[in-house]
VOTORMI-952218 format. One line per field, with one value per atom (N, C-alpha, C, O): residue number from 1; atom name; x, z, y. Coordinates in steps of 0.001 Angstrom, whole numbers, padded with zeros to 6 digits, always signed. Each point is the difference from the previous one (the first is absolute). Layout:
seq	c(NUM ...)
atom	c(CA ...)
x	c(X ...)
z	c(Z ...)
y	c(Y ...)
***
This chain:
seq	c(1 1 1 1 2 2 2 2 3 3 3 3 4 4 4 4 5 5 5 5 6 6 6 6 7 7 7 7 8 8 8 8 9 9 9 9 10 10 10 10 11 11 11 11 12 12 12 12 13 13 13 13 14 14 14 14 15 15 15 15 16 16 16 16 17 17 17 17 18 18 18 18 19 19 19 19 20 20 20 20 21 21 21 21 22 22 22 22 23 23 23 23 24 24 24 24 25 25 25 25 26 26 26 26 27 27 27 27 28 28 28 28 29 29 29 29 30 30 30 30 31 31 31 31 32 32 32 32 33 33 33 33 34 34 34 34 35 35 35 35 36 36 36 36 37 37 37 37 38 38 38 38 39 39 39 39 40 40 40 40 41 41 41 41 42 42 42 42 43 43 43 43 44 44 44 44 45 45 45 45 46 46 46 46 47 47 47 47 48 48 48 48 49 49 49 49 50 50 50 50 51 51 51 51 52 52 52 52 53 53 53 53 54 54 54 54 55 55 55 55 56 56 56 56 57 57 57 57 58 58 58 58 59 59 59 59 60 60 60 60 61 61 61 61 62 62 62 62 63 63 63 63 64 64 64 64 65 65 65 65 66 66 66 66 67 67 67 67 68 68 68 68 69 69 69 69 70 70 70 70 71 71 71 71 72 72 72 72 73 73 73 73 74 74 74 74 75 75 75 75 76 76 76 76 77 77 77 77 78 78 78 78 79 79 79 79 80 80 80 80 81 81 81 81 82 82 82 82 83 83 83 83 84 84 84 84 85 85 85 85 86 86 86 86 87 87 87 87 88 88 88 88 89 89 89 89 90 90 90 90 91 91 91 91 92 92 92 92 93 93 93 93 94 94 94 94 95 95 95 95 96 96 96 96 97 97 97 97 98 98 98 98 99 99 99 99 100 100 100 100 101 101 101 101 102 102 102 102 103 103 103 103 104 104 104 104 105 105 105 105 106 106 106 106 107 107 107 107 108 108 108 108 109 109 109 109 110 110 110 110 111 111 111 111 112 112 112 112 113 113 113 113 114 114 114 114 115 115 115 115 116 116 116 116 117 117 117 117 118 118 118 118)
atom	c(N CA C O N CA C O N CA C O N CA C O N CA C O N CA C O N CA C O N CA C O N CA C O N CA C O N CA C O N CA C O N CA C O N CA C O N CA C O N CA C O N CA C O N CA C O N CA C O N CA C O N CA C O N CA C O N CA C O N CA C O N CA C O N CA C O N CA C O N CA C O N CA C O N CA C O N CA C O N CA C O N CA C O N CA C O N CA C O N CA C O N CA C O N CA C O N CA C O N CA C O N CA C O N CA C O N CA C O N CA C O N CA C O N CA C O N CA C O N CA C O N CA C O N CA C O N CA C O N CA C O N CA C O N CA C O N CA C O N CA C O N CA C O N CA C O N CA C O N CA C O N CA C O N CA C O N CA C O N CA C O N CA C O N CA C O N CA C O N CA C O N CA C O N CA C O N CA C O N CA C O N CA C O N CA C O N CA C O N CA C O N CA C O N CA C O N CA C O N CA C O N CA C O N CA C O N CA C O N CA C O N CA C O N CA C O N CA C O N CA C O N CA C O N CA C O N CA C O N CA C O N CA C O N CA C O N CA C O N CA C O N CA C O N CA C O N CA C O N CA C O N CA C O N CA C O N CA C O N CA C O N CA C O N CA C O N CA C O N CA C O N CA C O N CA C O N CA C O N CA C O N CA C O N CA C O N CA C O N CA C O N CA C O N CA C O)
x	c(+030260 -000892 -000387 -000434 +000645 -000179 -001436 -000963 +000787 -001294 -001025 -001214 +001955 -000895 -000738 -000968 +001396 -000441 +000791 +000484 -000522 +000443 -000758 -001221 +001834 -000985 -000467 +000595 -001526 -000627 +000758 +000145 +000409 +000947 -000629 -000222 -000017 -000659 +001001 +001206 -001771 +000499 -000366 -001118 +001925 -000380 +000215 -000813 +001830 +000347 -000148 +000304 -000821 -000029 +001423 +000900 -000752 +001207 +000150 -001021 +002216 +000307 +000817 +001069 -001502 +000814 +001107 -000206 +001346 +001206 +001125 -000181 +001261 +001055 +001292 +000436 +000231 +001199 +000846 -000436 +001693 +001125 +000144 -000380 +000921 +000452 +000838 +000386 -000024 +000706 -000284 -000467 +000694 -000290 +000789 +000734 -000689 +000845 -000821 -000783 +000824 -000596 +000802 +001111 -001663 +000785 +000222 +001155 -002102 +000098 +001086 +000732 -000743 +000850 +001403 +000790 -000516 +001269 +000265 +001127 -002184 +000214 +000445 -000321 +001180 +000313 -001189 -001133 +001350 -000858 -000742 +000608 -001871 -000639 -000533 -000023 -000466 -000553 -001591 -000517 -000070 -001535 -000517 +000418 -001365 -000868 -001333 -000919 +000875 -001099 -001218 +000136 -001259 -001209 -001050 -000702 +000598 -001020 +000689 +000984 -001695 +000550 -001279 -000907 +000834 -000915 +000703 +001215 -002172 +000642 +000408 +000961 -001646 +000094 +001240 +000693 -000554 +000860 +000044 -000537 +001190 +000013 +000038 -000133 +000323 +000006 +001224 +000230 +000548 +001056 +000207 -000576 +001485 +000254 +001539 +000836 -000475 +001437 +000095 -001011 +002292 +000225 +000307 -000049 +000373 +000339 -001288 -000971 +000881 -001205 +000143 +000835 -001687 -000122 -001124 -000832 +000656 -000969 -001011 +000447 -001572 -000955 +000527 +000498 -000421 +000378 +001521 +000494 +000223 +001462 +000072 -000851 +001734 +000221 +001167 +001131 -001504 +001043 +000157 -000857 +001909 +000346 -000302 +000624 -001673 +000107 +000291 -000307 +000853 +000188 -000559 +000257 -001108 -000688 +001021 +000505 -000376 +000818 -000669 -000390 +000234 -000595 +000708 +000752 -000996 +000536 -000117 +000825 -002059 -000285 +000584 +000488 -000516 +000461 +000237 -000577 +001618 +000297 -000770 +000183 -001033 -000520 +000301 -000175 +000584 +000319 -000926 -000344 -000144 -000892 +000465 +000666 -001023 -000033 -001378 -000976 +000844 -001195 -000217 +000981 -002202 -000155 -000915 -000917 +001276 -000622 -001258 +000008 -001231 -001191 -000782 -000983 +001595 -000596 +001162 +000894 -001136 +000996 -000789 -001023 +001404 -000498 +001153 +000785 -000850 +000911 -000736 -001172 +001718 -000568 +000119 +001031 -002142 -000121 +000223 -000297 +000833 +000246 +001335 +000302 +000402 +001277 +001061 +000032 +000917 +001001 +001033 +000457 -000055 +000782 -001068 -001113 +001543 -000819 +000161 +001094 -002320 -000335 -001197 -000993 +001243 -001055 -000576 +000606 -001635 -000749 -000036 -000165 +000306 +000070 -000875 +000071 -000791 -000692 +000608 +000243 +000048 +000746 -000722 -000574 +000628 -000442 +001245 +001021 -001088 +001070 +000000 -001089 +002217 +000029 +000616 +001070 -001513 +000629 +000609 +001188 -002039 +000345 +000421 -000682 +001781 +000572 -000942 -000577 +000552 -000722 +000470 -000779 +001979 +000669 -000617 -000579 +000639 -000636 -001421 -000501 -000249 -001419 -000221 -000846 +001642 -000132 +000385 -000751 +001775 +000437 -000961 -000314 -000060 -001028 -001310 -000398 -000176 -001130 +000325 -000824 +001893 +000323 +000091 -000477 +001213 +000159 -001463 -000263 -000689 -001314 -000694 -000699 +000718 -000777 +000521 -000817 +002086 +000374 -000476 -000213 +000047 -000585 -001503 -000491 -000300 -001452 -000095 -001065 +001864 -000161 -000049 -000683 +001423 +000272 -001183 -000035)
z	c(+035046 +000966 +000229 -000900 +002170 +000390 +000066 -000119 +000287 +000148 -001240 +000132 -001400 -001157 -000253 -000760 +001399 -000115 -001318 -000056 -000795 -001254 -000653 -000063 -000490 -000795 -001235 -000453 -000066 -001285 -001160 -000213 -000641 -001287 -001243 -000042 -000855 -001247 -000667 -000128 -000227 -000568 -001318 -000184 -000803 -001323 -000147 -000659 +001210 -000172 +001566 +000999 -001024 +001253 +000448 -000786 +002133 +000807 +000468 +000467 -000385 +000464 +001383 +000032 +000898 +001175 +000013 -000309 +000679 -000110 +001032 +000466 -000182 +000634 -000644 -000054 -000466 -000846 +000365 +000394 -000590 +000135 -001195 -001099 +001264 -001093 +000434 +001168 -002063 +000337 -000977 -001102 +001404 -000732 +000025 +000984 -001941 +000057 -000349 -000936 +001537 -000272 -000921 +000315 -001498 -001076 +000345 -000042 +000367 +000083 +001067 -000102 +001223 +001081 +000145 +000874 -002023 +000037 +001395 +000398 +000149 +001289 -000449 -001087 +002122 -000115 -000162 +000281 -000720 +000104 +001346 +001058 -001092 +001321 -000179 -001117 +002224 +000072 -000062 +000377 -000900 -000353 +000411 -000490 +001432 +000315 -000769 +000387 -001451 -001037 +000552 +000378 -000264 +000817 -001162 +000188 -001231 -001028 -001360 -000077 -000954 -001395 -000989 +000358 -001479 -000901 -001236 -000058 -001137 -001406 +000182 -000634 +001444 +000005 +001035 -000230 +001088 +001214 +001109 -000143 +001160 +001205 +001348 +000043 +001015 +001360 +000748 +000038 +000556 +000646 +001322 +000248 +000723 +001244 +000071 -000541 +001208 +000102 +001078 +000458 +000083 +001283 -000413 +000793 -002033 -000565 -000181 -000474 +000779 -000399 -001370 -000222 -000696 -001336 -000151 +000907 -001973 -000186 -001229 -001026 +001111 -001047 -001063 +000244 -001530 -001175 -000207 -001101 +002053 -000145 -001355 -000160 -000611 -001064 +000322 +000303 -000395 +000414 -001005 -000846 +000985 -000580 +000985 +001060 -001383 +001082 -000771 -001179 +001879 -000477 +000956 +001203 -001840 +000862 -000027 -001026 +002127 -000087 +000496 +001167 -001975 +000650 -000884 -000948 +001260 -000438 -001387 -000613 +000011 -001404 -001021 -001045 +001283 -000877 +000767 +001071 -001678 +000525 -000842 -001218 +001785 -000874 +000424 +001190 -001961 +000329 -000670 -001144 +001776 -000484 +000418 +001027 -001876 +000408 +000534 -000519 +001445 +000664 +000674 +000166 +000259 +000726 +001306 -000117 +001294 +001124 +000051 -000199 +000497 -000192 +001305 +000132 +000871 +001339 +001020 -000220 +001472 +001147 +001086 +000026 +000968 +001409 +001039 -000296 +001382 +001115 +000650 +000340 -000171 +000822 +001607 +000672 -000325 +001478 +000910 -000380 +001578 +000999 -000075 +000848 -001988 -000019 +000898 +000186 +000393 +000724 -000762 +000365 -001592 -001088 -000984 -000225 -000283 -001038 -001215 -000500 -000049 -001144 -000612 +000603 -002056 -000897 -001090 -000491 +000207 -001173 -001124 +000202 -001477 -001273 -000998 +000062 -000868 -001098 -001085 +000060 -001233 -001052 -001414 -000127 -000848 -001465 -000832 +000161 -001039 -000859 -001130 -000378 -000212 -001041 -001146 +000252 -001582 -001018 -000011 -000264 +000555 +000256 -001460 -001000 +000994 -001106 -000312 +000841 -002307 -000344 +000710 +000275 -000049 +000661 +001495 +000367 +000485 +001173 +000195 +001059 -002236 -000020 -000056 +000709 -001586 -000082 +001397 +000560 -000139 +001230 +001205 +000747 -000666 +000983 -000055 +000965 -002242 -000337 +000346 +000628 -000969 +000468 +001374 +000522 +000178 +001514 +000570 +000798 -001147 +000662 -000438 +000859 -002019 -000531 +001054 +000518 -000239 +000836 +001457 +000658 -000161 +001208 +000125 +001109 -002237 -000055 -000049 +000423 -000805 -000093 +001286 +000177 +000870 +001342 +000850 +001150)
y	c(-002298 -000044 -001559 -000720 +000326 -001185 -000622 +000758 -001981 -000653 +000259 +000159 -000146 +000151 +001194 -000010 +001133 +001406 +000727 +001130 -001999 +000803 +000930 -000149 +001199 +001021 -000628 -000978 +001432 -000584 +000347 +001204 -002089 +000709 -000691 -001210 +001985 -000507 -001100 +000210 -001250 -001124 -000343 -000481 +000663 -000581 -001464 -000648 +000073 -001440 -000541 +000652 -001943 -000707 -000279 -000296 +000412 -000350 -001069 -000504 -000242 -001306 +000091 +000609 -001116 +000032 -001093 -001173 +001662 -000884 +000672 +001125 -001857 +000643 -000280 -001150 +002217 -000305 +001238 +001082 -001423 +001057 +000861 -000405 +001594 +000879 +001020 +000023 +000915 +001061 +001103 -000285 +001400 +001280 +001168 +000096 +000957 +001036 +001087 -000161 +001264 +001293 +000767 +000426 -000228 +000599 +001447 +000423 +000350 +001573 +000412 +000985 -001962 +000414 -000521 +000356 -001424 -000579 -000955 -000294 -000057 -000719 -001414 -000479 -000229 -001251 -000971 +000393 -001640 -000944 -000165 +000161 -000471 -000490 -001248 -000516 -000100 -001359 +000364 +001051 -002094 +000058 -001335 -001049 +001123 -001384 +000116 +000723 -001445 +000052 -000632 -001163 +001691 -000596 -000416 -000994 +001643 -000304 +000494 +000735 -001283 +000619 -000174 -000751 +001372 -000056 +000273 +000190 -000171 +000403 +001561 +000435 +000340 +001466 +000448 +000991 -001623 +000633 -001159 -001098 +001474 -000746 +000817 +001223 -002008 +000600 -000562 -001209 +002140 -000446 +000670 +001060 -001716 +000520 +000399 -000724 +001875 +000222 +000845 +000532 -000311 +000835 +001329 +000941 -000808 +001562 +000795 -000591 +001772 +000760 +000641 +000876 -001347 +000448 +000966 -000003 +000889 +000804 -000263 -000511 +000798 -000077 +000575 +001099 -001519 +000473 -000269 +000246 -000712 -000528 -001000 -000875 +001046 -000981 -001008 +000381 -001689 -000890 -001171 -000257 -000372 -001390 -001025 -000040 -000912 -001128 -001367 -000177 -000640 -001312 -000996 +000019 -000976 -001003 -001427 -000456 +000004 -001179 -001270 -000042 -000991 -001157 -001381 +000228 -001290 -001122 -000294 -000677 +001285 -000382 +001020 -000432 +001660 +001129 +001100 +000192 +000754 +001262 +001062 +000003 +000899 +001004 +001419 +000258 +000657 +001460 +000795 -000298 +001369 +001077 +001218 +000128 +000934 +001413 +000324 -000542 +001324 +000127 +001307 +000724 -000322 +001315 -000486 -000814 +001392 -000191 +000783 +001214 -001969 +000684 +000193 +000728 -001530 +000245 -000432 -000818 +001614 -000714 +000013 +000684 -001423 +000116 -000618 -000901 +001485 -000492 -001167 +000161 -001190 -001226 +000326 +000026 +000172 +000348 -001306 -001133 +001423 -000992 -000950 -000840 +001134 -000579 +000732 +001217 -002234 +000956 +000729 +001083 -001803 +000691 +000740 -000476 +001586 +000456 -000626 -000262 -000017 -000641 +000615 +000408 -000391 +000542 -000886 -000953 +001286 -000867 +000845 +001203 -001667 +000861 -000798 -001228 +001733 -000317 +000722 +001206 -002074 +000452 -000367 -001082 +001963 -000262 -000305 +000668 -001656 -000108 +000993 +000430 -000012 +000910 -000623 -000554 +000497 -000327 -001484 -000185 -000820 -001407 -000540 +000222 -000893 -000554 -001271 -000689 +000528 -001373 -001361 -000913 +000900 -001186 +000056 -001023 +002052 +000033 -000092 -000376 +000772 -000173 -001510 -000546 -000132 -001480 -000677 -000800 +001126 -000553 +000144 -000927 +002047 +000454 -001008 -000654 +000657 -000838 -001402 -000666 +000196 -001460 -000284 -001007 +002074 -000080 -000050 -000900 +001787 +000167 -001150 -000536 +000007 -001282 -001113 -000761 +000691 -001104 +000086 -001018 +002285 +000164 -000121 -000209 +000335 -000165 -001566 -000450 -000332 -001530 -000586 -001009 +001601 -000664 +000244 -000438)
***
């Protein structure tokens, strides 16, 4: 939904706005990798935009790419919405991480701390 008309979603962790590239794979469907434009992230999940329609509940692997570090997570899509007004179909997805490794928790904490300092 355009113009800030987001649905309210329960947040356990604060989100940090950013723009990064990533990619994902839907486990249950055996789909090929898709591109993700990551818009925000937190200790518990992230939000990304993609041209592929995905469903609430889909289990995915997602990799966040940036200059500092690469992080990969298993995750579940917890909400979806179609972005209105775009000529090409695009969708926004909120995901929660599942079973985050100790290394990824540490890397995520370091990455978020570096964004908070700026």
